[in-house]
Each structure stands twice: as C-alpha cells, then as structure tokens.
N, CA and C of each residue as an Amber inpcrd file, in Angstrom:
protein
   564
  23.4280000 -26.4940000 -29.8680000  21.8050000 -26.2470000 -30.1050000
  21.9080000 -25.8020000 -27.8080000  22.7770000 -26.9120000 -26.9860000
  23.3610000 -26.2700000 -25.6850000  23.4540000 -24.7150000 -25.6270000
  24.2150000 -24.6630000 -26.2780000  24.6520000 -23.5460000 -26.8890000
  23.4770000 -22.3470000 -26.5080000  22.8550000 -22.2300000 -27.5630000
  21.8420000 -21.9370000 -27.9470000  20.7630000 -21.4780000 -26.9240000
  20.4280000 -22.6400000 -25.8880000  19.4950000 -22.7600000 -24.9260000
  19.7880000 -22.2990000 -24.1900000  21.5500000 -22.2600000 -23.7890000
  21.9380000 -21.2250000 -22.6390000  21.5850000 -20.3040000 -22.3780000
  22.0890000 -19.7230000 -24.0920000  21.6090000 -18.0520000 -24.3610000
  20.5380000 -17.4830000 -23.7970000  19.6720000 -18.4000000 -24.2870000
  18.3930000 -18.0400000 -24.2360000  17.7770000 -17.8570000 -22.6380000
  18.2860000 -19.0700000 -22.0140000  17.7580000 -19.1500000 -20.5250000
  18.7080000 -17.5410000 -19.9750000  19.7790000 -17.2640000 -20.2020000
  20.0290000 -15.9910000 -19.7630000  19.6300000 -14.6380000 -20.0620000
  19.1420000 -14.6250000 -21.4260000  18.9400000 -13.5120000 -21.9140000
  17.1360000 -13.3960000 -21.0350000  16.0320000 -14.0960000 -20.7740000
  14.9360000 -14.0750000 -20.1840000  15.3460000 -14.0550000 -18.8660000
  16.1940000 -14.3270000 -17.5800000  16.5770000 -14.0810000 -16.7450000
  16.5940000 -12.7000000 -16.4880000  17.9660000 -12.3520000 -17.2450000
  18.1750000 -11.0500000 -17.8300000  17.0090000 -10.0420000 -18.1430000
  15.8150000 -10.4020000 -18.9780000  15.0070000  -9.5130000 -18.6800000
  14.0310000  -9.8170000 -18.1440000  13.6330000 -10.9560000 -17.4880000
  12.6160000 -11.0190000 -16.6550000  12.6400000  -9.9480000 -14.8820000
  14.4520000 -10.3070000 -15.0750000  14.8130000  -9.5630000 -13.7310000
  14.6380000  -7.8680000 -13.7520000  14.6640000  -7.2440000 -14.7210000
  14.9630000  -6.2290000 -15.5380000  13.5680000  -5.4760000 -15.5470000
  12.4560000  -6.2410000 -15.4890000  11.1110000  -5.7630000 -15.5730000
  10.2580000  -6.1360000 -14.3510000  10.8450000  -6.8560000 -13.1630000
  10.4400000  -7.3060000 -12.3370000  10.1790000  -5.9420000 -11.2730000
   9.1390000  -5.0660000 -10.6540000   8.8490000  -4.3490000  -9.4640000
   9.2990000  -4.7310000  -8.3750000  10.3370000  -3.8200000  -8.3640000
  11.2410000  -4.4330000  -6.7680000  11.2190000  -3.4160000  -6.3100000
  11.2730000  -3.7890000  -4.5260000  11.2660000  -2.5150000  -3.2820000
  13.2840000  -3.1230000  -2.8250000  13.8910000  -1.9060000  -2.3470000
  14.9150000  -1.7460000  -1.8690000  15.0510000  -2.7780000  -0.6150000
  14.0620000  -3.0610000   0.0490000  13.9870000  -3.8200000   0.9990000
  12.3400000  -4.6180000   1.6590000  12.2690000  -5.5690000   1.6030000
  10.7310000  -6.5460000   2.0390000  10.3070000  -6.3160000   3.0300000
   9.8610000  -5.4080000   3.6020000   9.4680000  -4.6290000   5.8330000
   8.3870000  -5.7510000   6.0050000   8.9390000  -6.0890000   7.3760000
   8.0290000  -6.8310000   8.1010000   7.3310000  -5.5020000   9.2290000
   6.3370000  -6.0110000   9.8290000   5.5120000  -5.3440000  10.5280000
   6.2550000  -4.6850000  11.5260000   7.2990000  -4.7670000  11.8630000
   8.1740000  -4.3440000  12.1840000   9.0700000  -2.8520000  12.0490000
   9.3920000  -3.9300000  10.9020000  10.1190000  -2.3930000  10.1760000
   8.7570000  -1.3430000   9.6450000   7.9340000  -1.5600000   9.0250000
   7.1070000  -1.0090000   8.4390000   6.4970000   0.3660000   9.7120000
   6.4710000  -0.3310000  10.8970000   5.8950000   0.6140000  12.3760000
   7.2810000   1.0350000  12.7760000   8.2520000   0.7350000  12.6610000
   9.6670000   1.5610000  12.7270000  10.0850000   3.0140000  12.0430000
   9.8390000   2.8200000  10.8650000   9.7940000   3.2660000   9.4450000
   8.9010000   4.4610000   9.3660000   7.9120000   4.0010000   9.7370000
   6.0660000   5.0570000   9.6440000   6.3190000   6.1150000  10.8070000
   6.4610000   7.5090000   9.5830000   5.8600000   8.7030000  10.1890000
   4.1360000   8.4520000  11.1950000   3.3650000   8.0860000  10.5460000
   2.5480000   7.7750000  11.0520000   1.6180000   6.8000000  10.5220000
   0.6760000   5.8830000  11.3510000  -0.0480000   4.7580000  11.0710000
  -1.8010000   5.2680000  11.6000000  -2.1030000   4.9900000  10.4750000
  -3.9780000   5.4250000  10.6630000  -4.5810000   4.0240000  10.3330000
  -5.2920000   4.8660000  10.6380000  -6.6820000   3.4850000  10.3850000
  -7.5580000   4.1230000   9.7890000  -7.9430000   4.2620000   8.6510000
  -8.6950000   5.3500000   7.7560000 -10.1490000   4.5320000   7.1040000
 -10.6180000   5.4060000   7.0250000 -11.7010000   4.9940000   5.6580000
 -11.5990000   6.1240000   4.5800000 -11.3590000   5.3640000   3.5080000
 -11.3660000   6.5200000   2.2880000 -12.8360000   6.4220000   2.0760000
 -12.5830000   8.0280000   1.4200000 -13.9170000   8.4710000   1.5800000
 -14.5160000   9.2010000   0.1860000 -12.8870000   9.7540000  -0.5980000
 -13.2800000  10.2720000  -1.5370000 -11.7140000  10.3720000  -3.0290000
 -12.2740000  10.0450000  -3.5350000 -10.7970000   9.9330000  -5.0730000
 -11.3630000  10.6230000  -5.7440000 -10.1280000  11.5250000  -6.4050000
 -10.5530000  12.5990000  -6.8950000  -8.6640000  12.4660000  -8.0160000
  -8.7970000  12.6700000  -9.3660000  -7.8520000  12.3440000 -10.1670000
  -7.3310000  13.6950000 -10.5800000  -6.0700000  14.1620000 -10.3470000
  -5.2000000  15.6820000 -10.6930000  -4.4670000  15.6610000 -11.5800000
  -4.0880000  16.1450000 -12.1830000  -2.9680000  17.0200000 -12.8530000
  -1.4360000  17.3160000 -12.3360000  -0.6770000  16.7010000 -11.8910000
   0.9320000  17.5930000 -11.0640000   1.6900000  17.4250000 -12.1200000
   2.0140000  18.5800000 -12.3860000   3.2880000  19.3280000 -13.3020000
   2.8050000  18.2580000 -14.8610000   1.6440000  18.2900000 -15.2430000
   1.2930000  17.4900000 -16.2850000   1.3090000  15.6320000 -16.3710000
   1.6540000  15.5490000 -14.7020000   1.5900000  14.3100000 -14.9660000
   0.2250000  13.5960000 -14.1800000  -0.3260000  12.1210000 -14.3230000
  -1.8930000  12.2680000 -13.2370000  -1.2610000  11.2550000 -12.2430000
  -2.2230000  12.1290000 -11.1030000  -1.9790000  12.0710000 -10.0710000
  -3.3000000  11.3720000  -9.4940000  -3.4490000  10.6550000  -8.3350000
  -5.0230000  10.3480000  -7.6370000  -4.5540000  11.2570000  -6.1680000
  -5.6910000  11.8290000  -6.1670000  -5.4690000  12.3730000  -4.3660000
  -7.1020000  11.0910000  -3.9370000  -6.5870000  10.6490000  -2.7130000
  -7.2500000   9.7560000  -1.6820000  -7.4590000  10.8310000  -0.0590000
  -8.7350000  11.2360000  -0.3600000  -8.8920000  11.9950000   1.0740000
  -9.6540000  10.4590000   1.7560000  -8.9520000  10.4780000   3.3990000
  -9.6240000   9.2980000   4.0010000  -9.7610000   9.9660000   5.2490000
 -10.7620000   9.2990000   6.1830000 -11.7710000   9.8720000   7.5240000
 -10.5860000   9.1110000   8.0830000  -9.7080000   9.6710000   9.1650000
  -9.3090000   9.0890000  10.2130000 -10.4830000   8.4950000  11.5460000
 -10.2910000   7.0840000  11.5510000 -10.5830000   6.5690000  12.5640000
 -10.2920000   6.6140000  13.9020000  -8.8610000   5.8670000  13.2780000
  -7.6310000   6.1820000  14.9230000  -6.3960000   6.1650000  14.5500000
  -5.6820000   7.1350000  15.4690000  -4.5530000   7.2100000  14.6480000
  -3.6600000   6.2960000  15.9650000  -3.1250000   5.3110000  15.2610000
  -1.8560000   4.6870000  16.1680000   0.1500000   5.3030000  16.6800000
   0.2990000   6.2020000  15.4270000   1.4040000   6.3470000  15.4540000
   1.2400000   7.7460000  14.8290000   1.9290000   8.9560000  15.3150000
   2.0280000  10.2510000  14.5490000   0.8490000  10.8990000  15.4630000
   1.0620000  12.3690000  14.8200000  -0.3170000  13.1050000  15.7920000
  -1.1810000  12.9620000  14.5850000  -2.6270000  13.1350000  15.5040000
  -3.9310000  13.0210000  14.8200000  -4.5530000  13.9770000  13.5440000
  -4.9720000  13.7960000  13.3480000  -5.9120000  14.7210000  12.3300000
  -6.7920000  13.4690000  11.5730000  -8.2530000  14.4390000  11.4940000
  -9.3130000  13.7990000  11.5620000  -9.7390000  13.7770000  10.1810000
  -8.7640000  13.8460000   8.9270000  -8.5190000  13.9040000   7.8610000
  -6.9000000  13.7940000   7.1570000  -7.2380000  12.5340000   6.8560000
  -5.4570000  12.4180000   5.5960000  -6.0130000  12.8390000   4.2460000
  -4.9970000  13.5620000   3.6950000  -5.5540000  13.5730000   2.0110000
  -3.3790000  13.0660000   1.0630000  -4.2310000  11.8610000   0.6290000
  -2.5560000  11.3340000  -0.0720000  -3.4270000  11.7360000  -1.3630000
  -2.0900000  11.9320000  -1.9110000  -1.4750000  12.3540000  -3.5990000
  -0.8500000  11.2230000  -4.5850000  -1.3700000  10.3260000  -4.4000000
  -0.1220000   9.3300000  -5.4970000  -0.4550000   9.3600000  -6.7850000
   1.0000000   9.1910000  -7.3230000   0.9420000   9.2610000  -8.8830000
   0.5160000   8.0570000  -9.4060000  -0.1270000   8.0620000 -10.4700000
  -0.8710000   7.7790000 -11.4260000  -2.2660000   7.8120000 -11.6860000
  -3.1880000   6.7730000 -12.0930000  -5.0060000   7.4260000 -11.7570000
  -5.4650000   7.4680000 -13.5780000  -6.8210000   7.7200000 -13.5290000
  -6.7040000   7.7950000 -14.6660000  -7.1940000   9.9770000 -15.6560000
  -6.9670000   9.9190000 -16.6620000  -6.7930000  11.0430000 -17.2780000
  -7.1950000  11.1170000 -18.6810000  -7.9530000  11.6270000 -19.2360000
  -8.6540000  11.8870000 -20.5380000  -8.6600000   9.9700000 -21.3180000
  -9.3910000   9.4470000 -20.2290000  -9.9570000   8.3240000 -20.3680000
  -9.0960000   6.9940000 -20.3130000  -7.8440000   7.3860000 -19.9680000
  -6.4430000   6.5890000 -20.1160000  -6.2670000   6.2890000 -18.7010000
  -6.0840000   4.8610000 -18.1490000  -5.0830000   5.1590000 -16.9620000
  -3.8470000   4.5770000 -16.6360000  -3.4110000   4.9750000 -15.6320000
  -1.8330000   4.9410000 -15.6040000  -1.4910000   4.5140000 -14.6610000
  -1.0330000   3.5680000 -14.2700000  -0.4740000   3.1590000 -12.7770000
   0.7800000   2.6740000 -12.8280000   1.1770000   3.3020000 -11.4130000
   2.6000000   2.9290000 -11.1010000   2.5480000   1.5720000 -10.8080000
   3.4390000   0.6190000 -10.8700000   3.5440000  -1.1530000 -10.9260000
   4.2810000  -0.5970000  -9.0090000   3.4720000  -1.4510000  -8.2000000
   3.4560000  -1.2210000  -6.3370000   2.8630000  -0.1450000  -5.8600000
   2.2620000   0.8770000  -6.5190000   1.5860000   2.1070000  -5.8740000
   0.4820000   1.5320000  -5.7220000  -0.3500000   1.5200000  -4.3280000
  -1.6620000   0.6020000  -3.6630000  -2.7750000   2.4300000  -4.9080000
  -3.7360000   1.4490000  -5.2760000  -4.8780000   1.9700000  -5.6910000
  -5.7870000   1.4580000  -4.5910000  -6.5640000   2.7980000  -3.8620000
  -7.6390000   2.8820000  -3.2270000  -9.1020000   2.9510000  -3.5930000
  -9.9590000   2.2310000  -2.9060000 -11.2800000   2.2020000  -3.5990000
 -12.2190000   3.1820000  -2.5870000 -13.0170000   4.0150000  -2.3150000
 -14.2780000   4.9170000  -1.8330000 -15.0660000   3.6480000  -0.7340000
 -15.4650000   4.0410000   0.0480000 -15.7630000   3.2100000   1.2630000
 -15.0800000   2.0840000   1.4270000 -13.7940000   2.4360000   1.5070000
 -13.0260000   0.7120000   2.2920000 -12.2200000   1.4600000   3.3690000
 -11.6560000   0.3010000   4.1510000 -10.8760000   0.8000000   5.4870000
  -9.6770000   0.1250000   5.1430000  -8.5540000   0.7780000   5.9610000
  -7.1900000   0.7640000   5.0040000  -6.3200000   0.6590000   6.6470000
  -5.4050000   0.3220000   7.0240000  -4.1860000   0.7780000   7.5710000
  -3.3320000   0.9540000   7.1110000  -2.7770000   2.1180000   6.9300000
  -1.3970000   3.2520000   6.6460000  -0.8850000   3.1680000   7.1200000
   0.3950000   2.9580000   6.3590000   1.8020000   3.2160000   7.0650000
   2.2530000   4.2680000   6.5800000   2.3350000   5.3450000   7.1950000
   2.7790000   6.8580000   5.8640000   4.3350000   7.4370000   6.1270000
   4.8760000   7.9890000   5.0300000   6.0170000   8.6710000   5.3170000
   5.6740000  10.0380000   5.8490000   6.6490000  11.1880000   5.8840000
   6.4010000  12.3660000   6.6580000   5.9380000  13.2750000   5.1160000
   4.6570000  14.3700000   5.5250000   4.3830000  14.8450000   4.5310000
   4.8880000  16.0490000   4.6870000   5.1580000  16.5640000   3.6410000
   5.7350000  18.4720000   3.2420000   5.0870000  19.1440000   2.7180000
   4.8050000  20.5140000   3.0650000   3.6190000  20.8920000   2.0290000
   3.3120000  21.0120000   0.9640000   4.4400000  20.9240000   0.2610000
   4.7390000  20.2170000  -1.2630000   4.5770000  18.7700000  -1.6010000
   4.3980000  18.4100000  -0.2180000   4.4210000  16.8120000  -1.3660000
   3.4130000  15.8960000   0.0390000   2.8130000  15.2450000  -0.3500000
   1.5370000  14.2630000   0.1470000   2.4250000  12.9120000   0.8620000
   2.4980000  12.7050000   1.9470000   2.5780000  11.3620000   2.3070000
   2.6260000  10.6780000   1.6770000   3.4910000   9.0150000   1.5480000
   3.1430000   7.9610000   0.6910000   3.2830000   6.9770000   1.6400000
   2.4570000   5.8090000   1.5860000   2.9880000   4.4190000   2.1400000
   4.3420000   4.4150000   1.6980000   4.3790000   3.4560000   2.9610000
   5.8470000   3.0260000   3.1200000   5.9210000   1.7270000   2.4100000
   7.3990000   2.0020000   1.7140000   7.0660000   0.5850000   0.6970000
   6.1870000   0.8100000  -0.0880000   5.4070000   1.6350000  -0.3930000
   4.2860000   1.4540000  -1.8930000   3.2970000   0.3640000  -1.1060000
   3.6500000  -0.5250000  -2.0210000   1.9100000  -1.7000000  -1.2750000
   2.3530000  -1.8440000  -0.1350000   3.2840000  -2.0450000   0.5520000
   3.9230000  -2.5200000   1.9830000   3.1740000  -1.8470000   2.6530000
   2.9060000  -0.5090000   2.6860000   2.7030000   0.3020000   3.4920000
   0.9660000   0.4280000   3.7220000   0.1660000  -0.3050000   3.0390000
  -0.7500000  -0.3270000   3.8000000  -1.9580000  -1.7670000   2.9960000
  -2.7340000  -1.4560000   4.1670000  -3.6690000  -3.1950000   4.5080000
  -5.2420000  -3.2000000   4.2130000  -5.6700000  -3.7020000   3.6950000
  -7.1680000  -3.8160000   3.7420000  -7.6320000  -4.0740000   5.0500000
  -8.8410000  -3.6840000   5.5800000  -9.3310000  -3.8600000   6.5110000
 -10.4140000  -4.2810000   5.5640000 -11.3650000  -5.7670000   6.5200000
 -12.3360000  -5.9900000   6.2860000 -13.6260000  -6.9460000   7.1980000
 -14.8830000  -6.1730000   7.1910000 -14.9800000  -6.9380000   8.3520000
 -16.0800000  -8.3070000   7.8720000 -15.4440000  -9.1000000   8.8790000
 -15.9180000 -10.9000000   8.3730000 -17.1600000 -11.0590000   8.7590000
 -17.9970000 -11.8920000   8.6870000 -19.5030000 -12.8550000   8.9370000
 -19.8140000 -12.3070000  10.2970000 -18.1690000 -12.5020000  10.3680000
 -18.7350000 -12.7570000  12.3310000 -18.5700000 -11.4900000  13.0850000
 -18.4160000 -10.3810000  12.0630000 -18.3250000  -8.9830000  12.8510000
 -16.7250000  -8.5370000  13.0790000 -15.7920000  -9.6290000  13.1120000
 -14.6030000  -9.0570000  13.4520000 -13.8160000  -8.4060000  12.0050000
 -13.1900000  -7.4470000  12.4050000 -12.6690000  -6.8940000  11.4430000
 -10.9400000  -7.4140000  11.3520000 -10.8920000  -7.6890000   9.7850000
  -9.3020000  -8.0410000   9.7540000  -8.5970000  -7.7920000   8.3410000
  -7.1540000  -7.7010000   8.9360000  -6.4090000  -7.2000000   8.2250000
  -5.5460000  -7.8350000   6.9520000  -5.5760000  -7.2130000   5.6000000
  -5.0370000  -7.9720000   4.8930000  -4.0790000  -7.5490000   3.7300000
  -3.1090000  -7.7000000   4.0560000  -1.5120000  -6.6870000   3.4860000
  -1.8990000  -6.9290000   2.1080000  -1.5140000  -6.0840000   0.9470000
  -0.8330000  -6.6220000  -0.3430000   0.0890000  -7.1600000  -0.5870000
  -0.2980000  -7.8110000  -1.4450000   1.0610000  -8.4140000  -2.1210000
   2.0360000  -7.8020000  -3.1500000   2.9450000  -8.4350000  -3.0800000
   3.8560000  -7.9520000  -4.8200000   3.1290000  -7.7560000  -6.0270000
   3.0520000  -6.6380000  -6.3960000   2.4690000  -7.4480000  -7.6080000
   3.3900000  -7.9750000  -9.0000000   2.6910000  -8.2900000  -9.4380000
   3.4690000  -8.6340000 -11.2850000   3.7440000  -7.5750000 -11.9440000
   4.2520000  -7.6400000 -12.7950000   4.2510000  -6.7330000 -13.7130000
   3.8470000  -7.2740000 -15.3290000   3.5420000  -8.6490000 -15.1090000
   2.6960000  -9.0400000 -16.5260000   1.0720000  -8.7770000 -16.2050000
   0.7590000  -8.6260000 -15.2580000  -0.6190000  -8.4420000 -14.9720000
  -1.2300000  -7.6050000 -15.5660000  -1.8690000  -7.4960000 -16.0960000
  -2.9000000  -6.1720000 -16.8800000  -4.1770000  -6.0090000 -15.5420000
  -4.0770000  -4.8110000 -14.6500000  -5.1170000  -4.8630000 -14.1890000
  -6.1240000  -3.7850000 -14.0180000  -6.9010000  -4.0320000 -13.4990000
  -8.1320000  -2.4900000 -13.7650000  -7.9650000  -2.4530000 -12.4480000
  -7.8160000  -0.7590000 -11.9600000  -8.1450000  -0.0770000 -10.8870000
  -8.8830000  -1.1230000 -10.1090000  -9.8510000  -1.3480000 -10.1040000
 -10.7090000  -2.4320000  -8.9510000 -10.1860000  -3.7040000  -8.6220000
  -9.6920000  -4.2380000 -10.0480000  -8.4210000  -5.1870000  -9.5810000
  -7.4260000  -4.8280000  -8.5880000  -6.6100000  -4.1320000  -9.2540000
  -5.1120000  -3.5000000  -8.2830000  -5.8660000  -3.0810000  -6.6360000
  -6.7530000  -2.8970000  -6.6450000  -7.1610000  -2.0240000  -5.2540000
  -7.4460000  -3.6250000  -4.2320000  -7.7990000  -4.5040000  -4.7190000
  -8.2760000  -5.5050000  -3.8050000  -7.1000000  -6.3360000  -3.4080000
  -7.3770000  -7.0230000  -2.0600000  -6.4470000  -7.9120000  -1.7400000
  -6.7720000  -9.4850000  -2.1160000  -5.6250000 -10.4790000  -1.7140000
  -5.2990000 -11.7570000  -2.6680000  -5.9720000 -12.7430000  -1.6800000
  -7.0430000 -11.9330000  -0.7850000  -7.1130000 -13.1770000   0.4400000
  -8.4930000 -14.2240000  -0.8800000  -8.7320000 -15.3210000  -0.4480000
 -10.0880000 -15.7770000  -1.4030000 -11.1370000 -15.8220000   0.0790000
 -10.8420000 -15.9770000   0.7450000 -11.7350000 -15.6200000   2.1400000
 -11.2070000 -15.1910000   3.1600000 -12.6770000 -14.0810000   3.8170000
 -12.1300000 -13.0250000   4.5940000 -11.5780000 -13.4220000   6.1250000
 -11.9800000 -14.7980000   6.5510000 -11.6340000 -15.2970000   7.4180000
 -10.5670000 -15.6830000   7.3250000  -9.6640000 -15.5520000   6.7340000
  -7.9520000 -15.3900000   6.5100000  -7.1110000 -14.8930000   7.3380000
  -7.2270000 -13.6170000   7.4730000  -6.3070000 -12.3690000   7.5230000
  -6.3330000 -12.3600000   8.9990000  -5.4240000 -11.9520000  10.0300000
  -5.5120000 -11.5760000  10.7040000  -6.2250000 -10.5760000  11.4050000
  -6.8810000 -10.6860000  13.0190000  -7.9860000  -9.6440000  13.4740000
  -7.2680000  -8.6640000  13.7450000  -7.8630000  -7.2170000  13.1560000
  -7.4150000  -5.9290000  13.6440000  -6.8450000  -5.6910000  14.8030000
  -7.8990000  -5.5970000  16.0920000  -6.9690000  -5.8510000  17.1820000
  -5.8680000  -6.4980000  17.5670000  -5.7710000  -7.7680000  16.5690000
  -4.5760000  -8.6630000  17.1650000  -3.2820000  -7.5830000  15.9110000
  -3.3580000  -7.0370000  15.4730000  -2.5500000  -6.1980000  14.0400000
  -2.2130000  -4.9920000  15.1740000  -3.2820000  -4.1380000  15.3970000
  -3.0230000  -3.0250000  16.4160000  -2.4140000  -3.4800000  17.6720000
  -2.6440000  -4.4770000  18.4350000  -1.9170000  -4.7310000  19.8170000
  -0.1430000  -4.6070000  19.2410000  -0.0670000  -5.9400000  18.1890000
   1.4500000  -5.6770000  18.0030000   1.8970000  -4.8050000  16.9900000
   1.5810000  -3.8120000  16.9230000   2.2230000  -2.5940000  16.4480000
   2.1770000  -1.2760000  17.6330000   1.3690000  -1.6310000  19.2940000
   1.1790000  -0.7360000  19.7600000   2.8100000  -1.0570000  20.3650000
   2.7980000  -2.4140000  20.5240000   4.3280000  -3.5510000  21.3250000
   5.3290000  -2.8180000  20.7270000   5.3310000  -2.8650000  19.4870000
   6.5420000  -3.0030000  18.6460000   6.8530000  -0.6310000  19.1250000
   5.7510000   0.0360000  18.9300000   6.0680000   1.4400000  19.1440000
   6.6200000   1.8700000  20.7980000   6.1850000   0.9150000  21.7890000
   6.3850000   1.0610000  22.8180000   7.7740000   0.4660000  23.3450000
   8.0480000  -0.6250000  22.7440000   9.6760000  -1.2370000  22.5110000
  10.3510000   0.0870000  22.1120000   9.7700000   0.4070000  21.3170000
  10.6810000   1.3680000  20.2150000  11.0720000   2.8020000  20.8730000
  10.4410000   3.2590000  21.9490000   9.9870000   4.1540000  22.7360000
  11.2000000   3.8380000  24.0040000  10.7260000   2.6440000  24.3560000
  11.5250000   2.8030000  25.7460000  13.0790000   2.1200000  25.2780000
  13.5460000   2.1930000  23.5770000  14.8710000   1.9870000  23.2970000
  15.6460000   3.4840000  23.6150000  14.4630000   4.4780000  23.3880000
  15.3980000   6.1760000  23.4300000  15.3600000   6.3430000  24.8290000
C-alpha cells in the first residue's frame, strides 16, 4: 500500500508540473523594463477577432497616453493568439486578455512588419491601471494563471485585487521605471 501511495504521488506531481503554465523566467519590474523595447500607458479602444493562418487571434487597439520607453506612436495594435471564433473561445494560458475602456501599462517586445509586438513574459508584461475612489491611478500586475481555471474572457482579463487601494500608484511605478531606464542608459 505504501508503494502504491508513492507511485500515486509521483504520477500526480509529474502530471501537475506537465500541465502547469510556465515562463522561462519570472520577471521583476527591473527585468521587464530592461527587456522591453517599448513601454506605454495605453487605453484599450477596440477589440477585433481575426484569423491568422486559420488560427484565432485578437487584435487590440490602444491609444497611447504616454510612452515611457521607445519611440512614441499615437496608437498601438497588438495581435495576440486566442480569442473567439464561430462562437467558441480559444485562450492561450498566460496570454493577457484585454477589455475595451481599460487602461494598461504595457511592456512590449519588438514588432516587425509581419508580427505584432507581444507583452514581455505574456501576462507579466501587462498591468491594469485602475482609478481609485481618491482619484489616484493604481497599477495591478497580473498573476500567473492556473491551468485548472475555466475562465471567461472577462474573468481572465481582470486582476486579482479585492480593493482598488491595494496597488501601487501609477506615478510611483512610472518613477521606478524611469529610474531603471536612467540607470540602464548610464551603464552604456
């Protein structure tokens, strides 16, 4: 019986780690800032489902409120895998899902003519900005998703905070990012 118990534990651990979403590296704010080609504060204006090579993608259009790193553009389009097609939802575990009329802090990879930029480290490269009752904008970074969660698009696009006053203020986060960028440029 003890041997069967250990075999069951081994199978469970093996299976659980095989289906857990992983990122090669867990990124800190410093890592995100250093790796990002572009960092923007944007407002999600429009969401459009599309097919790319017969795979469902979603195009998110953002109006850029502020560019913190990289060249400024008034608009950014992100085409990310997953979305809705023919009444079915397809989700890539760890890929952020955005909603219209939300503000986001985005840490982005390089785009090319044939490929959209992506958030660095998937969910790690985007943070929701929410205005608190006191008028301060607060930043909430997304958390690692669980494979066992069966989430709707609305659930998976929200952050896990219970109270809007728990996040750090946007000004505080932006000052940290600017300091990291300044230190990085001083090293070169």
